[in-house]
Structures are given as structure tokens and as C-alpha cells.
C-alpha positions, 0 to 999 in steps of 0.5 A: 119641334122647330124652335125648342125653348129648352136646350139639350143637356143640363142646366148649370146646376146639373138638372136635365132640361127635359125635366122642365117639359110639362110631359115629364114635370107633371109626374114628379112628386110635389117636393121635387116639382117645387125644387125644379120650379124654385131652383131651376125652371124659374131661374131659366125663365127669368134669365136664360129665356130673357136672353134668348128673346132679344138678348135681354132687351125684350118686353118679356125680359123687362117684365121678368127682371124682378119676378119672384117665384111665390107659390109658398108650398109644394102642395099648392104647386102640385094642386096648380099643376093638377088643375092646369093639366086638366085644362083642355088645350086642344080645342081652343086658344086656352094656352094664351088665357092660362 
């Protein structure tokens, strides 16, 4: 991959960035998915990625500034993950639509 979003190593709380990758993330049990998103991935997307994209001064950073993770339960998150995992991504520009 030419430009990786997630760095090598672990985040500040000790979670491997590899756990954020869809190919790995989708296999976790619902409670672990919920922890990864709520305590690690969402914080990365809101702060670290915003800094990567224009030093925190991008449109992305502006929109993510006050963002909150509001999926209320691990079961609902697992259902969303399962639904997204079954969306065909290879035949059309679905990624932008999702």
C-alpha cells in the first residue's frame, strides 16, 4: 500500500494499529469491536487522522472536531459490521456511498 492510514506499532493505549484494519477487526467478538471503536479507533479518526490530513486544519478535521461515537451497544455495532462486510466493494464505487 502506497499511503497507509494506520501507522506501524501500537496506539498510546497499547492497542496494535493492525486491529483497526477491516480484515482483522471484523473477526473480533462484539464486545471487543465495541472497545476497539469506542476507546481506540474513533479517537484515532477524530484526532490523529485529522492531524495527518492538513495538520488539523482540513475539512475532515473540522467535521470530526465534535464527533461522538454513538452506537449504543456491542450487538448493534456487530450487526453494522456484518451488514457492511456483505456490501460488494469490488464491482462499483460503493465505498463512497457507504
